N, C-alpha and C positions, 0 to 999 in steps of 0.2 A: 878643413875641408880636404877630402881625399885628392891626391895628385892624380890627374888622369893623363895618360900618354896618348898622343895623337899619332896614328899610324897611317901612312900613305899606302893604299892597296889597290890602286887602279889596274895594275898590270902584274900578272903573276911571274913574269920573267924579271922586269926591272925592279919590282918592289917585293921580291921574294923574302928579303931580310925582315921587312916589317910584318909580312904574313907569318913567318916563322916565329917572330916575337909574340904575335897575337896567340899562336897555337901554344907556345910555351906558357904564357900567362894562364890559359885555359887548363892546360895539363896540370898546373900547380894549384888549381882551385880558385883562380880569379874569374872576373866577369868582364866580358868584352862586347862592345857594340859593333856588330858586323853588318855589311850590306847584304841584302838579298834582292831578288827581282820584284818582291811584293813591297816590303817596308823594311826599314832597318830593325834588326833583332838584338836583344840583350842576351848574350849567350853565356852558358856555363856547362860544365860537365854534367850530362843527364844522369849519371850514376852516382854523382857526389851530392848527398843531400845538403851538406853544409855549404857547398858552392851555390846550389839552387836557391837556398834560403837568402843568399845575398842578392839574388835577382828581385825577390819580393821586397826586401829592404830598400834596395835602390829605386824601385818603381813606386813604393807605397801600395803594393798590389795585394788584395786579399788572398790568403794561401789556399782557399778552396777553389781557386780558378785554375784549371789545368793548363800545363804548358805543352808546346809541340816539340817533339824531339826531331832534330834535323840530322840526316845521314848523307853521306857522300857516295854510297855504293849500296846497291840493293841487298847484298849479302848481310849488311849490318842489321837489317830488320829482324833477323833470326836471333840476335842477342837482346832484342828489345820486346818483341811480341811472342806471346806463348803459342798463338796459332796464326798462320798466314794462309788464308783460304785462296782458292783460284781467282775469286773476284778481285782480291787485292793484287794479285799478279797481273790480272787483266788491266786494272786501272793503272798500275805502274807502267806496264808496256805502253799504254796510250798516253799518259800525261806526266810521267817522271822522266828526267827532272823537270819540275814545274810547279806551278801554284796550287797543288792539291795535297791535302792532309787526309790521311786515312786512320780511323780509330779502330784498334784491335784489342783483343784481350792481352794484358801486359804479363811480362815475366816478373818474378818476385825480385829480381835485381834492380828493377826500376823503383826508386823510393817514392813514397806517397807524396813527398813534396813536389815531384815532377809531375805525377798523375792527378794532383788535386784530390788525393784520397780516394780516387776511383780505382776499379779493378781493370780498367782499360788505359791504353796509351795512345796518344796521337803522334803520328809519324809522317814526315814528308822529306823529299829530296829536292832541295832548291836548285834552280837552274842557273843561278848566279855563280860564275867561275870562281870568284874570291871566296864565297861562302863555302863551296865544296872543297876548295883547296885547304882552307883553315880546318875544316872538319877532318879531312883525310890526314893532316899533320897532327891532329890532337885526338878527337874522340867524338862520338855522337853528342850533339849539343841540344840541351833544352834552351829554347829561345823564344820568348814572347816579344812583342814589339818594344823597341827601345824608347819609350816615352814614359813620362810620369803617368801613373795609373789613372784612367778615366779621361785623359786628354787626347787630342788627335795624334794618330800614329805618325812617326817621322818618315818622310819619303825623300829627304835630302840630308846631306852631312850637316847643314846649318841647323836643321831641326834637332838632330840627335846631339849635336854639340851643346845646344842650348839646354837640353833636357838632362843630359847624362854627365856633363862636366862636374867633377867632384863627387860623382856617384859611381861611375864605372872605373875599372882599373885602366881601360884603354878604349879608345874609339877608332875604328878603321874608316878612313875617308874613301868611300868607293863611288862618290858621285851620286846622281839621282837614281831612284828606283824606277823600273819600267812599267810595272803593272799598277802600283799606286794604292791598292787595297790588299789586306791580308789574304792568305790562301783560302780556298774552298775547303771546308771540312765535312767529311761524310763518315758515318759510322757503319762498319760492317759487323759490329757486335750485337746486331739485332737480326731478326728473321728476314726482314725486309730492309735494305739499306735506307738510311735516313740522312738527308742533307741537314746539317746542323748550322752551317754558316756558308752563305754563298761567297764566291770570289771570282778569280780569273777563269777558272774551269766552270762552265755553266751547267745548270740543271739538264739542259738538253743534251750536252755532251756526255754527262754522267749516264743518262738513260740510254744513249746510244751504245754503251758498253754493258750496263747492268740490266737494262730493261726496266722494271718497276723501281722507282725511287720515291720514297716519301719526303715531304718537306716539313720539318719541325715547325710547329706553331710559333716557336720563339724567333723564327727568322724575321718575320715582319710584325711581331707582337711582343710586348713585355713578357718576361718570365713570370709564371704563376708564383704565388706566395709559397715559400718553402721548396720550390723546385730547384733541383740540384743542376748546376751548370755542367753539362757534358762536354762542352767545347769552349775554348777561349772566345770572348766577344759575345757571349750570350747574356751578359749582365744587363739590368734594366737601362742604366744610363752609361754610355760608353762613348769614346771618341769625341768627347765634348770640348769645345772651346770655353773660355770664360763667358762669352756673350750667350744670352738666352736665345735659342732658335725655335721657331715655330714653322711647321710645314703648312703651306697654304695650297689648297687644291683648287684648280681652276685653270682655264687657258690663259695665254699671255695677257690679253685685254682685261679679263676679270681680275687677274693677279695685280696688274699695274693699277687698275682703278682702286682695288682694295688697299694696296700698300700706300699709294699716294694720298689716300684720305685718312690714313692712320698716323699714329705718333711713333711708329718704329723709326730707328735711326739707321738701320743696316738692312741690305738686301743681298740675298745669295741667289743669283740668276744664271742663266745660260749666256754663252758668248753672243754678242750682238744685241743684247737686250738692255745694255747699260743706259742707253739714251732715254729710256722710259722712266728713269728714276733720277732726274737731275739734282734733287735736293737730298738724296740719301747716300750713305756710304755704301757703295756697290762693289761686290766681289763676284767674279764668275767661276763656275766650275764645269768647264767643257761645254760642248755643243749639245743642243736639245736632242738631236737624232743620232748622237754618238756616245753610247754608254762607256766605250773604252776611254775616250777623252774624259768623261766625267769621273771615272775611277782614278785615272792618273792625276787629276787635279783636285779632288775633293778635300783630302787632308791639308794640302797646301792652302786651300781656300779658307778652311776653318781656322787655321792659324793666322791668316792674313786678316780676318775679321778682327781678331784681338789686337793685332799690330796697328790697325787703323782706328781702334778705340770704339768699335761698335758694341753696343750694350744689349739692344733688343732687336733681333734679326727675324725677318720673314724670308722664308726660302721657297723656291719653286720645287715642285714634286716631280721627280723623274719617273719614267716608265718602269714597271716592275717585271721586266723580262730580260732574258740574256744576262750579260754583265750588269745591266741596270738593276737586277735583283740584289746584287752585292752593294751597289751604290745606295739603294733604298735602305738596305739593312743597316749600313753605317750611318746614313743621314738620320733615319728615324731614331736611332739610339742617341745620336748627338743632340737631338731635339727632345729626348726623354718622352717620345711618342706624343708630342703636342701637336694636334692638327686643327686646322681651321678651313672651312669652306669659304672661298672667296665670295660666292653667291649663296645667300640663305636658300637651302633646298627645303621644299615643304613636305610635311607628313600630311597626307590626304586621307580623309575618312570616306569610305565607300559603303553605302548602305541602301536598303530598300526591301520591300516584301518579297516573299518567295515567288519565283517565276517571273520576276520583273525583268531579268536580263543582266544581272550584275556580272555574269560570266563573260558576256560579250565586252562589256566596258573594261573589265579586268584585263582581258587578253589585249585589248587595244592599248591600254596604258603600258603593259609590258613591252609592246612593240615600240613605244616612245622611249624606253629606257628606264621605266619605273620599276621599282621593286614592290611586289604585292605580297603582304602578309595575310594568309588565309586563316582567320580565327577559328573556323570550323575544323580545319586540319590540326590546329594547335590544341583544340579541345580533345580530339582523338588521341593526339600525341601524349598529353599529360595523363591520360587514362589507359595507356598501354600497360602491358604486364610489367610488373616490378617497378613501375614509376613511383618515385617518392610521394607523389601527390595522392596516391591511392590510400596511403596511411591516414591522410587528413579526411578523406571521404569516409573511411571505415570508422574513424573516431566518432563521427556525428551520425552515420547511418547504419552502423553495426558492422563488426568484424566479418560476419558471414557474407557480406557482399563481395568478399575476395575469396576465390576458390583455393584449393591446395596448391595449384600451379602459379599462384600469384596473379591470376587473371581476374579482372572485374566482371562480376555478374551484372551486366548492363540492364537487363530486364528487371532484376530484383531492385536495383538502385532506382530505376525509373518509377517502379511501383511505389516505393517508399517516399520518393521525392515528391510525387504528384498526389499523395494521399490528402495533403492539406496545402493550403496557400502558404502557411508558415514554412513547411518543409521545402516547398518549391523556392521560396525566397531564400532559405538557407542554402540550398544547392547553388543558387546564383551568386550568393555572397561569397561562396568559396571558389567557384569556378571563374567568375568574371575577372577578379583582380589578378589571378595568376595568368589567365589568357592574355589580358592587356599588358601585364608586365613583360611577358615574353615577346609579344608582338611589337611593342615600342622599342625594346632592346634590339630586336632584329631589324627594325626599320632604321634605327640610328647607325647600327653597323653597316647596313647597306648604303646609306648616304655617305658614310665615311670612305667606303670602297668605290664610290663613283656613280651610284644611282642618281638620276636626275630628280627623282622624287621617290617617296616611299608611301605606300597605300596600305591602310588598315581596312581589309575587307571584312565587314562585320554586320550581319543582319540585325544584331541588337546593339549597334553602335551607341545610340543614345541611352537605351536602357541600362547599358553597362557602364556608362560614363566615359567611354573611350573617346568621345568627341572632344573632351578637354585636352587631349594630347594632339589634336589636329589643328593644322593652320587653316584648313578649309575642308568642306564636306560636299561630296557629290551624291545626290539621291537618284536612284534608278527606279522608275515606275513604268507601268504598262496597263492597258485596259484589262478589265477583269477576264474577259473570254480569252484573250491571248495568253494570259498567265495561266489559266486553267488548262489550256491545250499544251502549253510547255511543260507543266508539272506532270500531266498524264503521260506524255511522251518520255520525259526524263526518268520518272520513277516507276513507270509501267503500272499506273493505278487507274481506277475508274473515274469518271466525271464526278460522281458523288463524293468520292474520297478526296479528290482535289479541291472540290468546293468546300468540304469540311475544313480543310487546312487553311484556306483563304479566309474563311469566316471568322476565325479567331485572331486575325492579324489586324494591325492598324490600317487605317485608310491612307490614301496618297498624301493627304495634307499633313499628316503627322511627320512624314519624311521631308516633304518639299518645303514646309514652313521653317524647318530648322537648318536647311542646307543652302549653301551659296549657289550651287549649280544643280540643274536637274536634267537628267537624260530620260526622255520619254521614248523608250526603246520599242516602238512599234515595229521597226525593222532594224536588224543588226548593222546594215550597211550605212545607216544614218548616224551612228555613234560619233564618227569623226566630225561631222558637222555640228552636232549638238554640244561637243566638248571644245569647240574652237575658242570660245571665251576663256575657258579654264586653261588651255594650253598658252594662250597669249599672256595671260596674267601671271601664271605660276611657273610655266616651263619655258617661256620665250627667252629668258636671260641664260638659261643653262643648257639649252639644246644645241 
């Protein structure tokens, strides 16, 4: 096992000899764990590819994961980045030294080992006095978190000593880290700046300097297959303890009821909630209304779960705003994006004949916090210009239904589809499964993001088989004359035309006999009264 030197570096005046020793090791191609305000970093000369390789070996880290280059003075950025735009200077003026990393086009002198094979480089200036002093006495340092790859980042000397003894040449003891999660990472190598990893500098703060800032999908979701990591911390599973963690969505009562009726042995909750779980291994990570305390405590809490022997852990879900976005980013990755709803949230079918008033019901359900998937809108969406689905339609109804601009000739398709009952059935067999697939997928996504229920609004709910995906169905019906009046006004057509449309549709019994709830929408203001039973049964526990 490699001999690891422990250096005391609390004070730049009293501990200057240990700080100089750390700098000398780094200048000579060694690797040293150093304290920063975010987490401890495992540092090496950013320009020395052989030294940087030692970081990957020590951590067991994939070499396609880029590293952050740490500097002690702004002028050092010009030796690292090929371009330094005014936006970078504005961010540096606002947040450096501090927990912000800026991605810029890299100079050729930065080896691919440091940049993860990318043509960009990540740069930051830490606010920790010891880190900047070591850099000033050595060189710009490539430094990921000083932990074994995939496990929680170290925010105290005890953590880094446990992980890096026998792996690093030296460890600097600088006490506990202030921020507790890694730096915010933003790329300026795109037309519009993109937040790749949230941290102590919030999205709102970035927008105050830059204006428009996009948020990478991988901030709160797993990376797509074959997607290249543009920033540290974007990998699918990261920051993970040995225990398996699952995020449970719901309020405290719902969470407690769910956890206490389960066979999990560990709970990750907020301060003051321990009493709700008397028979579980309980670890807290900050206060529910204080995302800064959550950030400072999260990685300690993940390690504590392992120390206490927890194997299967359910965790509270923090708010996804401010610094809370950074907490969620780390926690979701620690859980490998495993989510559970504490209360089963329903998928609801909404159907009925034209003019019955589904629109009134839909708007009311939205006000209650439901997500509504409009299948008519999806049908239009999948037949828009250049949609991949158009190729499927052209295969069965002729290539000439698509014009030279890639647009569907809707009238021609309709003529061919309604020539025979067989053609009409063929069109439905192509359209319905795709519409249902998209609708159900969006409903599930909405439920995961907090909707109290998801609604599939489909006039042909039963005919298309979409009711099989629903926990309950609401039928909306209305008297014939009211429907005719509504259709005439809505579509600007004559009484005869409206009557013709109604005459080919099912009668009310077709819908009501297959549905658990019925809204007879004689008047829109009565929708609330008629849906009282549905709200009590399906939304009462989650509203």
